[in-house]
C-alpha positions as CSV (number, residue, x, y, z in Angstrom):
1,X,-23.1,22.7,-12.4
2,X,-22.1,24.0,-8.9
3,X,-23.5,22.2,-5.9
4,X,-25.1,24.0,-3.0
5,X,-23.0,24.4,0.1
6,X,-25.1,21.9,2.0
7,X,-24.9,19.4,-0.8
8,X,-21.2,19.8,-1.0
9,X,-20.8,19.2,2.7
10,X,-23.0,16.1,2.5
11,X,-21.0,14.8,-0.4
12,X,-17.7,15.5,1.4
13,X,-18.9,13.7,4.5
14,X,-20.0,10.7,2.4
15,X,-16.6,10.5,0.8
16,X,-14.9,10.9,4.2
17,X,-16.8,7.9,5.5
18,X,-15.8,5.8,2.4
19,X,-12.2,6.9,2.6
20,X,-11.9,6.2,6.4
21,X,-13.6,2.8,6.1
22,X,-11.2,1.7,3.4
23,X,-8.0,3.7,4.3
24,X,-7.7,2.9,8.0
25,X,-7.6,-0.9,7.5
26,X,-5.5,-0.5,4.4
27,X,-2.9,1.5,6.4
28,X,-2.3,-1.5,8.7
29,X,-1.9,-3.8,5.7
30,X,0.3,-1.5,3.7
31,X,2.8,-1.0,6.5
32,X,3.4,-4.7,6.7
33,X,6.2,-4.7,4.1
34,X,8.2,-1.8,5.5
35,X,7.6,-3.1,9.0
36,X,9.2,-6.4,7.9
37,X,12.3,-4.5,6.7
38,X,12.3,-2.3,9.8
39,X,12.1,-5.4,12.1
40,X,14.9,-6.9,10.2
41,X,16.9,-3.7,10.5
42,X,16.3,-3.4,14.2
43,X,17.4,-7.0,14.9
44,X,20.3,-7.0,12.4
45,X,21.5,-3.5,13.3
46,X,22.7,-4.7,16.7
47,X,24.8,-7.4,15.1
48,X,27.1,-4.7,13.7
49,X,27.4,-2.0,11.0
50,X,28.6,-4.4,8.2
51,X,25.6,-6.6,8.7
52,X,23.2,-3.6,8.6
53,X,25.0,-2.3,5.5
54,X,24.6,-5.7,3.9
55,X,20.9,-5.8,4.8
56,X,20.5,-2.3,3.3
57,X,21.8,-3.5,-0.1
58,X,20.0,-6.8,-0.1
59,X,16.7,-5.3,1.1
60,X,16.8,-2.7,-1.8
61,X,17.2,-5.5,-4.3
62,X,14.5,-7.6,-2.8
63,X,12.1,-4.7,-2.5
64,X,12.8,-4.0,-6.2
65,X,12.2,-7.7,-7.1
66,X,8.8,-7.7,-5.4
67,X,7.6,-4.1,-6.1
68,X,8.2,-4.1,-9.9
69,X,5.3,-6.5,-9.9
70,X,3.1,-4.3,-7.7
71,X,0.8,-4.0,-10.7
72,X,-0.5,-7.4,-9.5
73,X,-2.2,-5.5,-6.7
74,X,-2.9,-2.2,-8.3
75,X,-4.3,-3.3,-11.7
76,X,-6.3,-6.0,-10.0
77,X,-7.8,-3.6,-7.5
78,X,-9.0,-1.3,-10.4
79,X,-10.3,-4.1,-12.6
80,X,-12.2,-5.8,-9.8
81,X,-13.6,-2.6,-8.4
82,X,-15.0,-1.7,-11.9
83,X,-16.8,-5.0,-12.1
84,X,-18.1,-4.6,-8.6
85,X,-19.5,-1.2,-9.6
86,X,-21.2,-2.9,-12.6
87,X,-22.6,-5.7,-10.4
88,X,-20.5,-8.5,-11.8
89,X,-19.0,-10.3,-8.7
90,X,-18.3,-13.6,-10.5
91,X,-16.4,-11.8,-13.2
92,X,-14.5,-9.8,-10.6
93,X,-13.3,-12.9,-8.8
94,X,-12.4,-14.7,-12.1
95,X,-10.2,-11.7,-13.0
96,X,-8.6,-11.7,-9.6
97,X,-7.7,-15.4,-9.8
98,X,-6.0,-14.8,-13.2
99,X,-3.8,-12.3,-11.3
100,X,-2.9,-14.9,-8.6
101,X,-1.9,-17.5,-11.2
102,X,0.2,-14.8,-12.9
103,X,1.8,-14.0,-9.6
104,X,2.9,-17.7,-9.1
105,X,4.5,-17.8,-12.6
106,X,6.4,-14.5,-12.1
107,X,7.6,-15.5,-8.6
108,X,9.1,-18.7,-9.9
109,X,10.9,-16.8,-12.7
110,X,12.3,-14.3,-10.2
111,X,13.8,-17.0,-8.0
112,X,15.4,-18.7,-11.0
113,X,17.2,-15.5,-11.9
114,X,18.1,-14.3,-8.3
115,X,19.7,-17.4,-6.8
116,X,22.6,-17.8,-9.3
117,X,23.2,-14.1,-9.8
118,X,23.1,-12.8,-6.2
119,X,26.9,-12.1,-5.8
120,X,26.9,-10.2,-9.1
121,X,23.9,-8.2,-8.2
122,X,25.5,-7.2,-4.9
123,X,28.7,-6.2,-6.6
124,X,26.7,-3.9,-8.9
125,X,25.7,-1.9,-5.9
126,X,29.3,-1.3,-4.9
127,X,28.9,-2.9,-1.4
128,X,32.1,-3.0,0.6
129,X,34.1,-6.2,1.2
130,X,32.8,-6.3,4.8
131,X,29.2,-5.9,3.9
132,X,29.0,-7.9,0.7
133,X,29.0,-11.5,2.2
134,X,26.1,-10.6,4.5
135,X,24.2,-9.0,1.6
136,X,24.6,-12.2,-0.5
137,X,23.4,-14.5,2.3
138,X,20.3,-12.4,3.0
139,X,19.4,-12.0,-0.7
140,X,19.6,-15.7,-1.5
141,X,17.5,-16.9,1.4
142,X,14.9,-14.1,1.2
143,X,14.4,-14.6,-2.5
144,X,12.7,-17.9,-1.7
145,X,9.8,-15.9,-0.3
146,X,9.2,-13.9,-3.4
147,X,6.4,-16.1,-4.9
148,X,4.5,-15.9,-1.6
149,X,4.8,-12.1,-1.6
150,X,3.6,-11.8,-5.2
151,X,0.6,-14.0,-4.3
152,X,-0.1,-11.6,-1.4
153,X,0.0,-8.7,-3.8
154,X,-2.5,-10.2,-6.2
155,X,-4.9,-11.5,-3.5
156,X,-4.8,-8.2,-1.7
157,X,-5.8,-6.5,-5.0
158,X,-8.8,-8.8,-5.3
159,X,-10.0,-8.0,-1.7
160,X,-9.4,-4.2,-2.1
161,X,-11.4,-4.3,-5.4
162,X,-14.2,-6.0,-3.4
163,X,-14.0,-3.0,-1.0
164,X,-12.5,-5.3,1.7
165,X,-9.4,-3.8,3.4
166,X,-10.1,-5.4,6.8
167,X,-9.0,-8.9,5.9
168,X,-5.6,-7.6,4.6
169,X,-5.2,-5.8,7.9
170,X,-5.7,-8.9,10.0
171,X,-3.3,-10.9,7.8
172,X,-0.7,-8.1,8.0
173,X,-0.9,-7.9,11.8
174,X,-0.4,-11.7,12.1
175,X,2.5,-11.7,9.5
176,X,4.3,-8.8,11.2
177,X,4.0,-10.5,14.7
178,X,5.3,-13.8,13.3
179,X,8.2,-12.1,11.4
180,X,9.3,-10.1,14.5
181,X,9.2,-13.2,16.7
182,X,10.9,-15.5,14.2
183,X,13.7,-12.9,13.6
184,X,14.5,-12.5,17.3
185,X,14.4,-16.3,17.8
186,X,16.4,-17.3,14.8
187,X,19.0,-14.5,14.9
188,X,19.8,-14.6,18.6
189,X,18.2,-17.7,20.1
190,X,19.4,-20.0,17.3
191,X,22.5,-18.0,16.6
192,X,21.9,-17.9,12.8
193,X,22.9,-14.2,12.5
194,X,21.6,-12.5,9.4
195,X,20.6,-15.8,7.8
196,X,18.1,-16.2,10.7
197,X,16.5,-12.9,9.9
198,X,16.0,-13.9,6.3
199,X,14.5,-17.3,7.1
200,X,12.1,-15.7,9.6
201,X,10.8,-13.3,6.9
202,X,10.4,-16.1,4.4
203,X,8.4,-18.3,6.8
204,X,6.1,-15.3,7.7
205,X,5.6,-14.4,4.0
206,X,4.5,-18.0,3.1
207,X,2.0,-18.1,6.0
208,X,0.5,-14.8,4.8
209,X,0.1,-16.1,1.3
210,X,-1.6,-19.3,2.6
211,X,-4.2,-17.3,4.5
212,X,-5.0,-15.0,1.4
213,X,-5.4,-18.0,-0.9
214,X,-7.9,-19.6,1.5
215,X,-10.0,-16.4,1.6
216,X,-10.0,-15.8,-2.2
217,X,-10.7,-19.5,-3.0
218,X,-13.7,-19.5,-0.6
219,X,-15.1,-16.4,-2.3
220,X,-14.6,-17.8,-5.8
221,X,-16.5,-21.0,-4.9
222,X,-19.3,-19.1,-3.3
223,X,-19.9,-17.0,-6.5
224,X,-19.2,-19.8,-8.9
225,X,-15.9,-18.6,-10.3
226,X,-13.6,-21.3,-11.6
227,X,-10.3,-22.0,-9.9
228,X,-8.5,-23.4,-12.9
229,X,-5.9,-21.3,-14.7
230,X,-7.2,-19.6,-17.8
231,X,-4.3,-18.9,-20.2
232,X,-6.2,-16.2,-22.1
233,X,-7.2,-14.5,-18.8
234,X,-3.6,-14.7,-17.5
235,X,-2.3,-13.2,-20.7
236,X,-4.9,-10.4,-20.5
237,X,-4.0,-9.7,-16.9
238,X,-0.3,-9.5,-17.9
239,X,-1.1,-7.2,-20.9
240,X,-3.1,-4.9,-18.7
241,X,-0.3,-4.7,-16.2
242,X,2.5,-3.7,-18.7
243,X,2.1,0.1,-18.3
244,X,2.1,-0.2,-14.5
245,X,5.1,-2.5,-14.8
246,X,6.9,0.2,-16.8
247,X,5.9,2.8,-14.3
248,X,7.0,0.7,-11.3
249,X,10.4,-0.2,-13.0
250,X,11.1,3.5,-13.4
251,X,10.2,4.2,-9.8
252,X,12.3,1.3,-8.5
253,X,15.2,2.5,-10.7
254,X,15.0,5.7,-8.8
255,X,15.3,3.8,-5.5
256,X,18.1,1.6,-6.8
257,X,20.1,4.6,-8.0
258,X,19.6,6.2,-4.6
259,X,20.9,3.1,-2.7
260,X,23.8,2.6,-5.2
261,X,24.9,6.3,-4.6
262,X,24.6,5.9,-0.9
263,X,26.7,2.7,-1.0
264,X,29.5,4.6,-2.8
265,X,29.5,7.3,-0.1
266,X,30.6,4.7,2.5
267,X,29.4,2.1,5.1
268,X,28.1,4.8,7.5
269,X,26.1,6.4,4.7
270,X,24.6,3.2,3.3
271,X,23.7,2.1,6.9
272,X,22.1,5.5,7.5
273,X,20.4,5.4,4.2
274,X,18.9,2.0,5.0
275,X,17.4,3.4,8.2
276,X,16.0,6.5,6.5
277,X,14.7,4.4,3.6
278,X,12.9,2.1,6.0
279,X,11.1,5.1,7.5
280,X,10.4,6.5,4.0
281,X,8.8,3.3,3.0
282,X,6.7,3.3,6.2
283,X,5.5,6.8,5.6
284,X,4.9,6.2,1.9
285,X,2.7,3.2,2.6
286,X,0.8,5.2,5.3
287,X,0.0,7.9,2.7
288,X,-0.7,5.2,0.2
289,X,-3.6,4.0,2.4
290,X,-5.6,7.0,1.1
291,X,-4.5,6.1,-2.4
292,X,-5.7,2.5,-2.0
293,X,-9.1,3.8,-0.9
294,X,-9.0,5.9,-4.0
295,X,-8.3,3.0,-6.3
296,X,-11.3,1.1,-4.9
297,X,-13.6,4.0,-4.8
298,X,-12.7,5.5,-8.2
299,X,-12.9,2.1,-9.9
300,X,-16.3,1.5,-8.4
301,X,-17.7,4.9,-9.4
302,X,-16.4,4.6,-13.0
303,X,-17.7,1.0,-13.3
304,X,-21.1,2.3,-12.3
305,X,-20.8,5.1,-14.9
306,X,-20.6,8.0,-12.3
307,X,-17.8,10.2,-13.6
308,X,-18.9,13.2,-11.5
309,X,-18.8,11.1,-8.3
310,X,-15.2,10.0,-9.2
311,X,-14.1,13.6,-9.8
312,X,-15.6,14.7,-6.4
313,X,-13.9,11.7,-4.6
314,X,-10.6,12.7,-6.2
315,X,-10.8,16.3,-4.9
316,X,-11.6,15.1,-1.4
317,X,-8.8,12.6,-1.4
318,X,-6.3,15.2,-2.4
319,X,-7.3,17.3,0.7
320,X,-6.8,14.2,2.8
321,X,-3.3,13.6,1.3
322,X,-2.1,17.2,2.1
323,X,-3.4,16.9,5.7
324,X,-1.9,13.5,6.2
325,X,1.5,14.6,4.8
326,X,1.7,17.6,7.1
327,X,0.9,15.4,10.2
328,X,3.4,12.7,9.3
329,X,6.1,15.3,8.6
330,X,5.6,16.8,12.1
331,X,5.6,13.3,13.7
332,X,9.0,12.5,12.1
333,X,10.5,15.6,13.5
334,X,9.0,15.1,17.0
335,X,9.9,11.4,17.2
336,X,13.4,11.5,15.9
337,X,15.1,11.2,19.4
338,X,13.1,8.0,20.0
339,X,13.4,6.6,16.5
340,X,17.1,6.7,15.8
341,X,18.4,4.7,18.9
342,X,16.1,1.8,17.9
343,X,18.2,1.1,14.8
344,X,21.8,1.9,15.6
345,X,24.2,2.8,18.5
346,X,26.9,3.9,16.1
347,X,27.5,7.6,16.6
348,X,28.8,8.1,13.1
349,X,25.7,6.6,11.5
350,X,23.5,8.7,13.8
351,X,25.2,11.9,12.8
352,X,24.9,10.9,9.1
353,X,21.2,10.1,9.1
354,X,19.8,12.9,11.3
355,X,19.8,15.7,8.7
356,X,18.6,13.3,6.0
357,X,15.7,12.4,8.3
358,X,14.7,16.0,8.5
359,X,14.6,16.3,4.7
360,X,12.3,13.3,4.7
361,X,10.0,15.1,7.1
362,X,9.9,18.2,4.8
363,X,8.9,16.1,1.8
364,X,5.8,14.5,3.3
365,X,3.1,17.1,2.3
366,X,4.2,16.8,-1.3
367,X,4.3,13.0,-1.0
368,X,0.7,13.0,0.3
369,X,-0.6,14.5,-2.9
370,X,1.6,12.4,-5.1
371,X,0.5,9.1,-3.6
372,X,-3.2,10.1,-3.7
373,X,-3.1,11.2,-7.3
374,X,-1.1,8.1,-8.2
375,X,-3.9,6.0,-6.7
376,X,-6.7,7.9,-8.3
377,X,-5.2,7.4,-11.8
378,X,-4.5,3.7,-11.1
379,X,-8.1,3.3,-10.0
380,X,-9.2,4.8,-13.3
381,X,-6.9,2.4,-15.2
382,X,-4.8,5.3,-16.6
383,X,-1.6,3.2,-16.6
384,X,-0.3,4.5,-19.9
385,X,0.0,8.1,-18.6
386,X,1.5,6.9,-15.3
387,X,4.2,5.0,-17.2
388,X,5.3,8.1,-19.3
389,X,5.1,10.4,-16.3
390,X,7.4,8.2,-14.2
391,X,9.9,7.8,-17.1
392,X,10.1,11.6,-17.3
393,X,10.7,11.8,-13.6
394,X,13.5,9.3,-13.8
395,X,15.1,11.3,-16.6
396,X,15.3,14.3,-14.3
397,X,16.4,12.5,-11.1
398,X,19.1,10.1,-12.4
399,X,21.7,12.6,-13.6
400,X,21.3,14.8,-10.5
401,X,21.6,12.0,-8.0
402,X,24.7,10.5,-9.8
403,X,26.5,13.9,-9.3
404,X,26.3,13.6,-5.5
405,X,29.4,11.5,-4.9
406,X,31.6,13.4,-7.5
407,X,30.6,16.7,-6.0
408,X,31.5,15.6,-2.5
409,X,27.8,15.5,-1.4
410,X,26.5,13.8,1.7
411,X,23.6,11.5,2.5
412,X,21.6,14.7,3.1
413,X,22.3,15.9,-0.5
414,X,21.2,12.6,-1.8
415,X,17.8,13.0,0.0
416,X,17.4,16.5,-1.4
417,X,17.5,14.8,-4.9
418,X,14.7,12.6,-3.7
419,X,12.8,15.8,-2.9
420,X,13.3,16.9,-6.5
421,X,12.0,13.6,-7.7
422,X,8.8,14.0,-5.7
423,X,8.3,17.5,-7.0
424,X,8.5,16.4,-10.6
425,X,6.0,13.6,-9.9
426,X,3.6,16.1,-8.3
427,X,3.7,18.3,-11.4
428,X,3.0,15.5,-13.9
429,X,0.2,13.9,-11.9
430,X,-1.5,17.2,-11.1
431,X,-1.7,18.2,-14.7
432,X,-3.3,14.8,-15.6
433,X,-5.8,15.0,-12.8
434,X,-6.9,18.5,-13.8
435,X,-7.4,17.4,-17.5
436,X,-10.2,15.0,-16.7
437,X,-9.0,12.6,-19.4
438,X,-8.8,9.7,-16.9
439,X,-12.6,9.8,-16.4
440,X,-13.5,6.7,-18.6
441,X,-16.6,4.9,-17.4
442,X,-17.7,1.2,-17.9
443,X,-17.2,-2.2,-16.4
444,X,-14.0,-2.5,-18.5
445,X,-11.8,0.4,-19.5
446,X,-11.9,0.6,-23.3
């Protein structure tokens, strides 16, 4: 049935209000992670190019170590939002607490693996002899903050599912301010160098996790949800996250391959790649703010049994994604004279990263749609399809990217392969969204 124009306008305005109410606070919270890395890059970059190159390699590994478990946020958001739509707040909080317990277990396992293998991991990236010691130092210290960051992911998912994106915003602002202040103090004031940057980030991450735990525990007690770990619930949470884990591993493999290729192009290229990648992450999380709103809104509609409302919300969010991508791309082009000097005074690095920065700007409209559709399908619990789609994307990207060094390509050529990767993602997600197979209603996705 086709809605009347007035009804369509009213529906669009209602969705706009929902999207804005959730996406604007989510934006502030989402940019916390790339802002952490950007703050580290800005402080460390003035120590020298080897230090910045070392940070680039270590930061890619740390981001991978944390982000492969991003299902702790995404799966929890969708599951909690479905139960909210069905009116089961106590069940929603119990499910969220299972995710937090799982986060602590996974974080401990990651530390146990990372500390002894740090030098070998850095060597796999092909870091130069001058950059490798700095990368190992940063990786070992910063890995101690991984459990805190995984708790932040899981607790953020609980709050998003409860349609609360304001609390994560406030925590993110406090965490970024603490991280920036600690970095400057420990790197220069205390003279700790790159180790000071790592310690500042760990302290800020632990403080953020403490605030999140306080908020979630209070909510659980208020609604009568038990705080004790439930082995069956933790296992169910892990099982539900497996498809998203596969999807994220494939996506992180793309980023790891890109950084490894940049490292083999030289110190100037990996330093430039780190700066462009920091901006890419910031822009990606900004676009993902709409996707986060989509996860919460889609999950709530489907939990309440309103498939048509979910479909209409998806259409509106795609429109928002396109518009946001165009605006961000234009901002990157306009702000590049101000942005580049913040991170490096090395003329060779500047010359290397400028054209790659323009490629990043050109990709943004495509990225806007990709992130929105990714969020919609996550909100619907369609993790199985997302996993297969990302594996297919990796299969296309990997061989093309690995040809860049052997063909004498530059950092710009590498970023054009990133544009190819985003185009493949767009095609796979668009096909799924149009099929309607993701529209499964109920408090729990069957």
